[in-house]
PDB file of N, CA, C, O and CB in Angstrom:
ATOM      1  N   PRO A   1       1.901  20.165   3.580  1.00  0.00           N
ATOM      2  CA  PRO A   1       1.694  19.573   2.269  1.00  0.00           C
ATOM      3  C   PRO A   1       2.430  18.218   2.108  1.00  0.00           C
ATOM      4  O   PRO A   1       1.851  17.259   1.598  1.00  0.00           O
ATOM      5  CB  PRO A   1       2.158  20.552   1.192  1.00  0.00           C
ATOM      6  N   GLU A   2       3.670  18.146   2.532  1.00  0.00           N
ATOM      7  CA  GLU A   2       4.457  16.973   2.395  1.00  0.00           C
ATOM      8  C   GLU A   2       3.840  15.757   3.168  1.00  0.00           C
ATOM      9  O   GLU A   2       3.736  14.638   2.665  1.00  0.00           O
ATOM     10  CB  GLU A   2       5.863  17.270   2.879  1.00  0.00           C
ATOM     11  N   LEU A   3       3.435  16.084   4.454  1.00  0.00           N
ATOM     12  CA  LEU A   3       2.780  15.019   5.203  1.00  0.00           C
ATOM     13  C   LEU A   3       1.501  14.587   4.506  1.00  0.00           C
ATOM     14  O   LEU A   3       1.246  13.384   4.453  1.00  0.00           O
ATOM     15  CB  LEU A   3       2.479  15.470   6.634  1.00  0.00           C
ATOM     16  N   LEU A   4       0.706  15.451   3.984  1.00  0.00           N
ATOM     17  CA  LEU A   4      -0.537  15.045   3.334  1.00  0.00           C
ATOM     18  C   LEU A   4      -0.225  14.221   2.134  1.00  0.00           C
ATOM     19  O   LEU A   4      -0.983  13.290   1.862  1.00  0.00           O
ATOM     20  CB  LEU A   4      -1.383  16.248   2.943  1.00  0.00           C
ATOM     21  N   GLU A   5       0.848  14.475   1.363  1.00  0.00           N
ATOM     22  CA  GLU A   5       1.199  13.569   0.280  1.00  0.00           C
ATOM     23  C   GLU A   5       1.569  12.115   0.757  1.00  0.00           C
ATOM     24  O   GLU A   5       1.277  11.123   0.090  1.00  0.00           O
ATOM     25  CB  GLU A   5       2.368  14.171  -0.491  1.00  0.00           C
ATOM     26  N   GLN A   6       2.238  12.063   1.967  1.00  0.00           N
ATOM     27  CA  GLN A   6       2.575  10.772   2.404  1.00  0.00           C
ATOM     28  C   GLN A   6       1.448   9.935   2.929  1.00  0.00           C
ATOM     29  O   GLN A   6       1.544   8.730   3.158  1.00  0.00           O
ATOM     30  CB  GLN A   6       3.558  10.883   3.381  1.00  0.00           C
ATOM     31  N   LEU A   7       0.312  10.703   3.111  1.00  0.00           N
ATOM     32  CA  LEU A   7      -0.942   9.987   3.591  1.00  0.00           C
ATOM     33  C   LEU A   7      -1.787   9.607   2.381  1.00  0.00           C
ATOM     34  O   LEU A   7      -2.909   9.142   2.582  1.00  0.00           O
ATOM     35  CB  LEU A   7      -1.809  10.906   4.592  1.00  0.00           C
ATOM     36  N   GLN A   8      -1.340   9.767   1.161  1.00  0.00           N
ATOM     37  CA  GLN A   8      -2.053   9.340   0.011  1.00  0.00           C
ATOM     38  C   GLN A   8      -1.664   8.095  -0.443  1.00  0.00           C
ATOM     39  O   GLN A   8      -0.457   7.853  -0.455  1.00  0.00           O
ATOM     40  CB  GLN A   8      -1.945  10.220  -1.011  1.00  0.00           C
ATOM     41  N   CYS A   9      -2.509   7.191  -0.849  1.00  0.00           N
ATOM     42  CA  CYS A   9      -2.106   5.883  -1.490  1.00  0.00           C
ATOM     43  C   CYS A   9      -1.427   6.179  -2.811  1.00  0.00           C
ATOM     44  O   CYS A   9      -1.971   6.935  -3.616  1.00  0.00           O
ATOM     45  CB  CYS A   9      -3.362   4.924  -1.726  1.00  0.00           C
ATOM     46  N   PRO A  10      -0.263   5.614  -3.063  1.00  0.00           N
ATOM     47  CA  PRO A  10       0.373   5.760  -4.415  1.00  0.00           C
ATOM     48  C   PRO A  10      -0.385   5.146  -5.554  1.00  0.00           C
ATOM     49  O   PRO A  10      -0.121   5.487  -6.707  1.00  0.00           O
ATOM     50  CB  PRO A  10       1.725   5.155  -4.405  1.00  0.00           C
ATOM     51  N   LEU A  11      -1.328   4.245  -5.288  1.00  0.00           N
ATOM     52  CA  LEU A  11      -2.137   3.598  -6.271  1.00  0.00           C
ATOM     53  C   LEU A  11      -3.413   4.360  -6.577  1.00  0.00           C
ATOM     54  O   LEU A  11      -3.686   4.672  -7.736  1.00  0.00           O
ATOM     55  CB  LEU A  11      -2.459   2.233  -5.822  1.00  0.00           C
ATOM     56  N   SER A  12      -4.178   4.656  -5.578  1.00  0.00           N
ATOM     57  CA  SER A  12      -5.463   5.223  -5.798  1.00  0.00           C
ATOM     58  C   SER A  12      -5.378   6.861  -5.681  1.00  0.00           C
ATOM     59  O   SER A  12      -6.266   7.599  -6.109  1.00  0.00           O
ATOM     60  CB  SER A  12      -6.486   4.584  -4.731  1.00  0.00           C
ATOM     61  N   LEU A  13      -4.270   7.281  -5.088  1.00  0.00           N
ATOM     62  CA  LEU A  13      -4.069   8.778  -4.864  1.00  0.00           C
ATOM     63  C   LEU A  13      -5.100   9.352  -3.940  1.00  0.00           C
ATOM     64  O   LEU A  13      -5.217  10.573  -3.840  1.00  0.00           O
ATOM     65  CB  LEU A  13      -4.129   9.560  -6.203  1.00  0.00           C
ATOM     66  N   ASP A  14      -5.884   8.485  -3.232  1.00  0.00           N
ATOM     67  CA  ASP A  14      -6.792   8.885  -2.155  1.00  0.00           C
ATOM     68  C   ASP A  14      -6.128   8.832  -0.758  1.00  0.00           C
ATOM     69  O   ASP A  14      -5.155   8.104  -0.561  1.00  0.00           O
ATOM     70  CB  ASP A  14      -8.025   7.986  -2.171  1.00  0.00           C
ATOM     71  N   PHE A  15      -6.629   9.561   0.147  1.00  0.00           N
ATOM     72  CA  PHE A  15      -6.109   9.433   1.497  1.00  0.00           C
ATOM     73  C   PHE A  15      -6.415   8.060   2.023  1.00  0.00           C
ATOM     74  O   PHE A  15      -7.509   7.527   1.834  1.00  0.00           O
ATOM     75  CB  PHE A  15      -6.689  10.503   2.418  1.00  0.00           C
ATOM     76  N   MET A  16      -5.383   7.467   2.718  1.00  0.00           N
ATOM     77  CA  MET A  16      -5.458   6.070   3.158  1.00  0.00           C
ATOM     78  C   MET A  16      -6.358   6.035   4.461  1.00  0.00           C
ATOM     79  O   MET A  16      -6.039   6.700   5.446  1.00  0.00           O
ATOM     80  CB  MET A  16      -3.963   5.469   3.435  1.00  0.00           C
ATOM     81  N   LYS A  17      -7.452   5.267   4.440  1.00  0.00           N
ATOM     82  CA  LYS A  17      -8.220   5.046   5.634  1.00  0.00           C
ATOM     83  C   LYS A  17      -7.824   3.667   6.351  1.00  0.00           C
ATOM     84  O   LYS A  17      -7.894   3.525   7.572  1.00  0.00           O
ATOM     85  CB  LYS A  17      -9.738   5.069   5.256  1.00  0.00           C
ATOM     86  N   ASP A  18      -7.418   2.711   5.506  1.00  0.00           N
ATOM     87  CA  ASP A  18      -6.973   1.383   6.036  1.00  0.00           C
ATOM     88  C   ASP A  18      -5.611   1.052   5.408  1.00  0.00           C
ATOM     89  O   ASP A  18      -5.479   0.179   4.551  1.00  0.00           O
ATOM     90  CB  ASP A  18      -8.045   0.222   5.708  1.00  0.00           C
ATOM     91  N   PRO A  19      -4.572   1.829   5.904  1.00  0.00           N
ATOM     92  CA  PRO A  19      -3.214   1.673   5.338  1.00  0.00           C
ATOM     93  C   PRO A  19      -2.575   0.284   5.659  1.00  0.00           C
ATOM     94  O   PRO A  19      -2.629  -0.134   6.816  1.00  0.00           O
ATOM     95  CB  PRO A  19      -2.302   2.801   5.884  1.00  0.00           C
ATOM     96  N   VAL A  20      -2.016  -0.390   4.748  1.00  0.00           N
ATOM     97  CA  VAL A  20      -1.354  -1.671   5.003  1.00  0.00           C
ATOM     98  C   VAL A  20      -0.006  -1.622   4.289  1.00  0.00           C
ATOM     99  O   VAL A  20       0.175  -0.898   3.310  1.00  0.00           O
ATOM    100  CB  VAL A  20      -2.232  -2.900   4.508  1.00  0.00           C
ATOM    101  N   MET A  21       0.965  -2.437   4.822  1.00  0.00           N
ATOM    102  CA  MET A  21       2.215  -2.559   4.210  1.00  0.00           C
ATOM    103  C   MET A  21       2.292  -3.805   3.446  1.00  0.00           C
ATOM    104  O   MET A  21       1.862  -4.860   3.913  1.00  0.00           O
ATOM    105  CB  MET A  21       3.273  -2.485   5.178  1.00  0.00           C
ATOM    106  N   ALA A  22       2.844  -3.714   2.246  1.00  0.00           N
ATOM    107  CA  ALA A  22       3.122  -4.962   1.458  1.00  0.00           C
ATOM    108  C   ALA A  22       4.466  -5.494   1.848  1.00  0.00           C
ATOM    109  O   ALA A  22       5.228  -4.829   2.549  1.00  0.00           O
ATOM    110  CB  ALA A  22       3.081  -4.701  -0.092  1.00  0.00           C
ATOM    111  N   ALA A  23       4.770  -6.704   1.394  1.00  0.00           N
ATOM    112  CA  ALA A  23       6.170  -7.306   1.761  1.00  0.00           C
ATOM    113  C   ALA A  23       7.339  -6.465   1.428  1.00  0.00           C
ATOM    114  O   ALA A  23       8.409  -6.604   2.021  1.00  0.00           O
ATOM    115  CB  ALA A  23       6.396  -8.624   1.055  1.00  0.00           C
ATOM    116  N   SER A  24       7.153  -5.580   0.473  1.00  0.00           N
ATOM    117  CA  SER A  24       8.272  -4.680   0.096  1.00  0.00           C
ATOM    118  C   SER A  24       8.399  -3.495   1.181  1.00  0.00           C
ATOM    119  O   SER A  24       9.386  -2.759   1.172  1.00  0.00           O
ATOM    120  CB  SER A  24       8.010  -4.075  -1.409  1.00  0.00           C
ATOM    121  N   GLY A  25       7.490  -3.364   1.996  1.00  0.00           N
ATOM    122  CA  GLY A  25       7.591  -2.240   2.906  1.00  0.00           C
ATOM    123  C   GLY A  25       6.806  -1.017   2.575  1.00  0.00           C
ATOM    124  O   GLY A  25       6.535  -0.178   3.434  1.00  0.00           O
ATOM    125  N   GLN A  26       6.437  -0.917   1.315  1.00  0.00           N
ATOM    126  CA  GLN A  26       5.612   0.113   0.897  1.00  0.00           C
ATOM    127  C   GLN A  26       4.125   0.113   1.359  1.00  0.00           C
ATOM    128  O   GLN A  26       3.470  -0.929   1.366  1.00  0.00           O
ATOM    129  CB  GLN A  26       5.671   0.114  -0.484  1.00  0.00           C
ATOM    130  N   THR A  27       3.618   1.304   1.741  1.00  0.00           N
ATOM    131  CA  THR A  27       2.263   1.319   2.315  1.00  0.00           C
ATOM    132  C   THR A  27       1.280   1.739   1.201  1.00  0.00           C
ATOM    133  O   THR A  27       1.540   2.602   0.363  1.00  0.00           O
ATOM    134  CB  THR A  27       2.176   2.308   3.567  1.00  0.00           C
ATOM    135  N   TYR A  28       0.128   1.047   1.273  1.00  0.00           N
ATOM    136  CA  TYR A  28      -0.986   1.214   0.250  1.00  0.00           C
ATOM    137  C   TYR A  28      -2.326   1.222   1.011  1.00  0.00           C
ATOM    138  O   TYR A  28      -2.397   0.680   2.115  1.00  0.00           O
ATOM    139  CB  TYR A  28      -0.972   0.012  -0.869  1.00  0.00           C
ATOM    140  N   GLU A  29      -3.359   1.808   0.461  1.00  0.00           N
ATOM    141  CA  GLU A  29      -4.726   1.630   0.920  1.00  0.00           C
ATOM    142  C   GLU A  29      -5.066   0.224   0.662  1.00  0.00           C
ATOM    143  O   GLU A  29      -4.805  -0.278  -0.431  1.00  0.00           O
ATOM    144  CB  GLU A  29      -5.722   2.585   0.235  1.00  0.00           C
ATOM    145  N   ARG A  30      -5.668  -0.481   1.661  1.00  0.00           N
ATOM    146  CA  ARG A  30      -5.939  -1.849   1.559  1.00  0.00           C
ATOM    147  C   ARG A  30      -6.652  -2.278   0.260  1.00  0.00           C
ATOM    148  O   ARG A  30      -6.229  -3.177  -0.467  1.00  0.00           O
ATOM    149  CB  ARG A  30      -6.718  -2.233   2.706  1.00  0.00           C
ATOM    150  N   ALA A  31      -7.739  -1.579   0.035  1.00  0.00           N
ATOM    151  CA  ALA A  31      -8.525  -1.878  -1.138  1.00  0.00           C
ATOM    152  C   ALA A  31      -7.746  -1.770  -2.431  1.00  0.00           C
ATOM    153  O   ALA A  31      -7.963  -2.560  -3.350  1.00  0.00           O
ATOM    154  CB  ALA A  31      -9.692  -0.981  -1.192  1.00  0.00           C
ATOM    155  N   ALA A  32      -6.850  -0.818  -2.519  1.00  0.00           N
ATOM    156  CA  ALA A  32      -6.159  -0.658  -3.759  1.00  0.00           C
ATOM    157  C   ALA A  32      -5.183  -1.737  -4.021  1.00  0.00           C
ATOM    158  O   ALA A  32      -5.128  -2.237  -5.144  1.00  0.00           O
ATOM    159  CB  ALA A  32      -5.491   0.615  -3.796  1.00  0.00           C
ATOM    160  N   ILE A  33      -4.355  -2.156  -2.999  1.00  0.00           N
ATOM    161  CA  ILE A  33      -3.318  -3.184  -3.072  1.00  0.00           C
ATOM    162  C   ILE A  33      -4.033  -4.537  -3.219  1.00  0.00           C
ATOM    163  O   ILE A  33      -3.554  -5.412  -3.940  1.00  0.00           O
ATOM    164  CB  ILE A  33      -2.372  -3.156  -1.789  1.00  0.00           C
ATOM    165  N   GLU A  34      -5.187  -4.712  -2.534  1.00  0.00           N
ATOM    166  CA  GLU A  34      -5.936  -6.000  -2.781  1.00  0.00           C
ATOM    167  C   GLU A  34      -6.405  -6.188  -4.177  1.00  0.00           C
ATOM    168  O   GLU A  34      -6.370  -7.304  -4.695  1.00  0.00           O
ATOM    169  CB  GLU A  34      -7.129  -6.087  -1.897  1.00  0.00           C
ATOM    170  N   LYS A  35      -6.860  -5.099  -4.832  1.00  0.00           N
ATOM    171  CA  LYS A  35      -7.303  -5.112  -6.176  1.00  0.00           C
ATOM    172  C   LYS A  35      -6.153  -5.487  -7.115  1.00  0.00           C
ATOM    173  O   LYS A  35      -6.318  -6.247  -8.070  1.00  0.00           O
ATOM    174  CB  LYS A  35      -7.889  -3.774  -6.537  1.00  0.00           C
ATOM    175  N   TRP A  36      -4.919  -4.890  -6.787  1.00  0.00           N
ATOM    176  CA  TRP A  36      -3.772  -5.199  -7.566  1.00  0.00           C
ATOM    177  C   TRP A  36      -3.376  -6.631  -7.479  1.00  0.00           C
ATOM    178  O   TRP A  36      -3.063  -7.245  -8.499  1.00  0.00           O
ATOM    179  CB  TRP A  36      -2.668  -4.363  -7.170  1.00  0.00           C
ATOM    180  N   LEU A  37      -3.377  -7.205  -6.269  1.00  0.00           N
ATOM    181  CA  LEU A  37      -3.061  -8.593  -6.014  1.00  0.00           C
ATOM    182  C   LEU A  37      -4.056  -9.550  -6.640  1.00  0.00           C
ATOM    183  O   LEU A  37      -3.707 -10.628  -7.120  1.00  0.00           O
ATOM    184  CB  LEU A  37      -2.993  -8.831  -4.551  1.00  0.00           C
ATOM    185  N   ALA A  38      -5.419  -9.080  -6.617  1.00  0.00           N
ATOM    186  CA  ALA A  38      -6.473  -9.992  -7.176  1.00  0.00           C
ATOM    187  C   ALA A  38      -6.313 -10.045  -8.660  1.00  0.00           C
ATOM    188  O   ALA A  38      -6.878 -10.956  -9.264  1.00  0.00           O
ATOM    189  CB  ALA A  38      -7.930  -9.519  -6.809  1.00  0.00           C
ATOM    190  N   MET A  39      -5.571  -9.124  -9.340  1.00  0.00           N
ATOM    191  CA  MET A  39      -5.420  -9.232 -10.760  1.00  0.00           C
ATOM    192  C   MET A  39      -4.315 -10.221 -11.051  1.00  0.00           C
ATOM    193  O   MET A  39      -3.966 -10.418 -12.215  1.00  0.00           O
ATOM    194  CB  MET A  39      -5.133  -7.870 -11.392  1.00  0.00           C
ATOM    195  N   GLY A  40      -3.706 -10.901  -9.952  1.00  0.00           N
ATOM    196  CA  GLY A  40      -2.694 -11.888 -10.237  1.00  0.00           C
ATOM    197  C   GLY A  40      -1.321 -11.230 -10.308  1.00  0.00           C
ATOM    198  O   GLY A  40      -0.386 -11.859 -10.802  1.00  0.00           O
ATOM    199  N   LYS A  41      -1.162 -10.045  -9.857  1.00  0.00           N
ATOM    200  CA  LYS A  41       0.168  -9.354  -9.844  1.00  0.00           C
ATOM    201  C   LYS A  41       0.861  -9.741  -8.592  1.00  0.00           C
ATOM    202  O   LYS A  41       0.237  -9.755  -7.531  1.00  0.00           O
ATOM    203  CB  LYS A  41       0.041  -7.787  -9.933  1.00  0.00           C
ATOM    204  N   ARG A  42       2.131 -10.061  -8.655  1.00  0.00           N
ATOM    205  CA  ARG A  42       2.940 -10.428  -7.452  1.00  0.00           C
ATOM    206  C   ARG A  42       4.158  -9.542  -7.412  1.00  0.00           C
ATOM    207  O   ARG A  42       5.220  -9.989  -6.980  1.00  0.00           O
ATOM    208  CB  ARG A  42       3.370 -11.950  -7.468  1.00  0.00           C
ATOM    209  N   THR A  43       4.044  -8.271  -7.856  1.00  0.00           N
ATOM    210  CA  THR A  43       5.138  -7.369  -7.726  1.00  0.00           C
ATOM    211  C   THR A  43       4.669  -6.140  -7.012  1.00  0.00           C
ATOM    212  O   THR A  43       3.469  -5.870  -6.977  1.00  0.00           O
ATOM    213  CB  THR A  43       5.733  -7.031  -9.067  1.00  0.00           C
ATOM    214  N   ASP A  44       5.571  -5.388  -6.444  1.00  0.00           N
ATOM    215  CA  ASP A  44       5.205  -4.036  -5.859  1.00  0.00           C
ATOM    216  C   ASP A  44       4.924  -3.089  -6.917  1.00  0.00           C
ATOM    217  O   ASP A  44       5.740  -2.926  -7.824  1.00  0.00           O
ATOM    218  CB  ASP A  44       6.305  -3.458  -4.975  1.00  0.00           C
ATOM    219  N   PRO A  45       3.753  -2.408  -6.866  1.00  0.00           N
ATOM    220  CA  PRO A  45       3.321  -1.555  -7.924  1.00  0.00           C
ATOM    221  C   PRO A  45       4.297  -0.419  -8.093  1.00  0.00           C
ATOM    222  O   PRO A  45       4.462   0.069  -9.211  1.00  0.00           O
ATOM    223  CB  PRO A  45       1.932  -1.040  -7.663  1.00  0.00           C
ATOM    224  N   MET A  46       4.956   0.030  -7.036  1.00  0.00           N
ATOM    225  CA  MET A  46       5.717   1.269  -7.121  1.00  0.00           C
ATOM    226  C   MET A  46       7.178   0.943  -7.646  1.00  0.00           C
ATOM    227  O   MET A  46       7.745   1.668  -8.463  1.00  0.00           O
ATOM    228  CB  MET A  46       5.756   1.987  -5.686  1.00  0.00           C
ATOM    229  N   SER A  47       7.732  -0.189  -7.120  1.00  0.00           N
ATOM    230  CA  SER A  47       9.166  -0.518  -7.403  1.00  0.00           C
ATOM    231  C   SER A  47       9.358  -1.634  -8.483  1.00  0.00           C
ATOM    232  O   SER A  47      10.418  -1.801  -9.087  1.00  0.00           O
ATOM    233  CB  SER A  47       9.854  -0.974  -6.084  1.00  0.00           C
ATOM    234  N   GLY A  48       8.238  -2.373  -8.665  1.00  0.00           N
ATOM    235  CA  GLY A  48       8.320  -3.515  -9.594  1.00  0.00           C
ATOM    236  C   GLY A  48       9.001  -4.730  -9.030  1.00  0.00           C
ATOM    237  O   GLY A  48       9.165  -5.753  -9.694  1.00  0.00           O
ATOM    238  N   GLN A  49       9.398  -4.584  -7.764  1.00  0.00           N
ATOM    239  CA  GLN A  49      10.111  -5.603  -7.004  1.00  0.00           C
ATOM    240  C   GLN A  49       9.166  -6.856  -6.774  1.00  0.00           C
ATOM    241  O   GLN A  49       7.991  -6.666  -6.458  1.00  0.00           O
ATOM    242  CB  GLN A  49      10.609  -4.989  -5.615  1.00  0.00           C
ATOM    243  N   GLN A  50       9.628  -8.025  -6.917  1.00  0.00           N
ATOM    244  CA  GLN A  50       8.803  -9.278  -6.692  1.00  0.00           C
ATOM    245  C   GLN A  50       8.626  -9.322  -5.206  1.00  0.00           C
ATOM    246  O   GLN A  50       9.561  -9.155  -4.423  1.00  0.00           O
ATOM    247  CB  GLN A  50       9.510 -10.657  -7.260  1.00  0.00           C
ATOM    248  N   LEU A  51       7.332  -9.565  -4.833  1.00  0.00           N
ATOM    249  CA  LEU A  51       6.905  -9.727  -3.448  1.00  0.00           C
ATOM    250  C   LEU A  51       7.165 -11.120  -2.973  1.00  0.00           C
ATOM    251  O   LEU A  51       6.827 -12.114  -3.615  1.00  0.00           O
ATOM    252  CB  LEU A  51       5.443  -9.394  -3.289  1.00  0.00           C
ATOM    253  N   GLU A  52       7.789 -11.150  -1.802  1.00  0.00           N
ATOM    254  CA  GLU A  52       8.071 -12.494  -1.186  1.00  0.00           C
ATOM    255  C   GLU A  52       6.805 -13.236  -0.794  1.00  0.00           C
ATOM    256  O   GLU A  52       6.745 -14.465  -0.795  1.00  0.00           O
ATOM    257  CB  GLU A  52       8.956 -12.338   0.066  1.00  0.00           C
ATOM    258  N   HIS A  53       5.820 -12.460  -0.467  1.00  0.00           N
ATOM    259  CA  HIS A  53       4.550 -13.024  -0.066  1.00  0.00           C
ATOM    260  C   HIS A  53       3.389 -11.961  -0.346  1.00  0.00           C
ATOM    261  O   HIS A  53       3.691 -10.820  -0.695  1.00  0.00           O
ATOM    262  CB  HIS A  53       4.613 -13.441   1.482  1.00  0.00           C
ATOM    263  N   THR A  54       2.204 -12.310  -0.206  1.00  0.00           N
ATOM    264  CA  THR A  54       1.103 -11.332  -0.449  1.00  0.00           C
ATOM    265  C   THR A  54       0.267 -11.001   0.792  1.00  0.00           C
ATOM    266  O   THR A  54      -0.856 -10.504   0.711  1.00  0.00           O
ATOM    267  CB  THR A  54       0.176 -11.869  -1.522  1.00  0.00           C
ATOM    268  N   ASP A  55       0.903 -11.316   1.993  1.00  0.00           N
ATOM    269  CA  ASP A  55       0.272 -10.928   3.209  1.00  0.00           C
ATOM    270  C   ASP A  55       0.416  -9.375   3.382  1.00  0.00           C
ATOM    271  O   ASP A  55       1.436  -8.776   3.042  1.00  0.00           O
ATOM    272  CB  ASP A  55       0.898 -11.714   4.409  1.00  0.00           C
ATOM    273  N   LEU A  56      -0.612  -8.805   3.902  1.00  0.00           N
ATOM    274  CA  LEU A  56      -0.680  -7.387   4.157  1.00  0.00           C
ATOM    275  C   LEU A  56      -0.758  -7.051   5.605  1.00  0.00           C
ATOM    276  O   LEU A  56      -1.609  -7.583   6.318  1.00  0.00           O
ATOM    277  CB  LEU A  56      -1.823  -6.809   3.467  1.00  0.00           C
ATOM    278  N   VAL A  57       0.088  -6.199   6.059  1.00  0.00           N
ATOM    279  CA  VAL A  57       0.206  -5.892   7.550  1.00  0.00           C
ATOM    280  C   VAL A  57      -0.326  -4.453   7.715  1.00  0.00           C
ATOM    281  O   VAL A  57       0.061  -3.539   6.986  1.00  0.00           O
ATOM    282  CB  VAL A  57       1.781  -6.022   8.112  1.00  0.00           C
ATOM    283  N   PRO A  58      -1.224  -4.291   8.697  1.00  0.00           N
ATOM    284  CA  PRO A  58      -1.745  -2.927   9.020  1.00  0.00           C
ATOM    285  C   PRO A  58      -0.540  -1.951   9.356  1.00  0.00           C
ATOM    286  O   PRO A  58       0.395  -2.325  10.064  1.00  0.00           O
ATOM    287  CB  PRO A  58      -2.777  -3.009  10.276  1.00  0.00           C
ATOM    288  N   ASN A  59      -0.610  -0.764   8.844  1.00  0.00           N
ATOM    289  CA  ASN A  59       0.471   0.174   9.263  1.00  0.00           C
ATOM    290  C   ASN A  59      -0.259   1.185  10.180  1.00  0.00           C
ATOM    291  O   ASN A  59      -0.945   2.120   9.766  1.00  0.00           O
ATOM    292  CB  ASN A  59       1.225   0.917   7.970  1.00  0.00           C
ATOM    293  N   VAL A  60      -0.023   0.876  11.492  1.00  0.00           N
ATOM    294  CA  VAL A  60      -0.633   1.523  12.564  1.00  0.00           C
ATOM    295  C   VAL A  60      -0.168   3.013  12.681  1.00  0.00           C
ATOM    296  O   VAL A  60      -0.958   3.897  13.013  1.00  0.00           O
ATOM    297  CB  VAL A  60      -0.343   0.753  13.813  1.00  0.00           C
ATOM    298  N   LEU A  61       1.116   3.246  12.401  1.00  0.00           N
ATOM    299  CA  LEU A  61       1.647   4.673  12.468  1.00  0.00           C
ATOM    300  C   LEU A  61       0.906   5.510  11.460  1.00  0.00           C
ATOM    301  O   LEU A  61       0.401   6.581  11.799  1.00  0.00           O
ATOM    302  CB  LEU A  61       3.221   4.748  12.176  1.00  0.00           C
ATOM    303  N   VAL A  62       0.829   5.061  10.259  1.00  0.00           N
ATOM    304  CA  VAL A  62       0.183   5.913   9.202  1.00  0.00           C
ATOM    305  C   VAL A  62      -1.355   6.050   9.577  1.00  0.00           C
ATOM    306  O   VAL A  62      -1.927   7.123   9.386  1.00  0.00           O
ATOM    307  CB  VAL A  62       0.378   5.234   7.687  1.00  0.00           C
ATOM    308  N   ARG A  63      -1.943   5.082  10.050  1.00  0.00           N
ATOM    309  CA  ARG A  63      -3.408   5.135  10.373  1.00  0.00           C
ATOM    310  C   ARG A  63      -3.580   6.198  11.518  1.00  0.00           C
ATOM    311  O   ARG A  63      -4.552   6.953  11.525  1.00  0.00           O
ATOM    312  CB  ARG A  63      -3.982   3.646  10.840  1.00  0.00           C
ATOM    313  N   SER A  64      -2.648   6.231  12.443  1.00  0.00           N
ATOM    314  CA  SER A  64      -2.736   7.181  13.587  1.00  0.00           C
ATOM    315  C   SER A  64      -2.536   8.664  13.117  1.00  0.00           C
ATOM    316  O   SER A  64      -3.005   9.596  13.771  1.00  0.00           O
ATOM    317  CB  SER A  64      -1.644   6.810  14.678  1.00  0.00           C
ATOM    318  N   LEU A  65      -1.876   8.836  12.048  1.00  0.00           N
ATOM    319  CA  LEU A  65      -1.685  10.216  11.520  1.00  0.00           C
ATOM    320  C   LEU A  65      -2.958  10.718  10.902  1.00  0.00           C
ATOM    321  O   LEU A  65      -3.003  11.844  10.408  1.00  0.00           O
ATOM    322  CB  LEU A  65      -0.544  10.269  10.475  1.00  0.00           C
TER     323      LEU A  65
END
């Protein structure tokens, strides 16, 4: 059950099919974080931390799980 929770996007609460890491290091489903960023938000949704950049990096480890 704990592993399954870690595979859920904290924004959409759906299982991540295309997990990406934000500049904060937090992993999100690509579509969910892109929607967040498209609304002009430049903070991490979970921590509120200001993001240094809005580049998203694929999280290969999470994807392989």
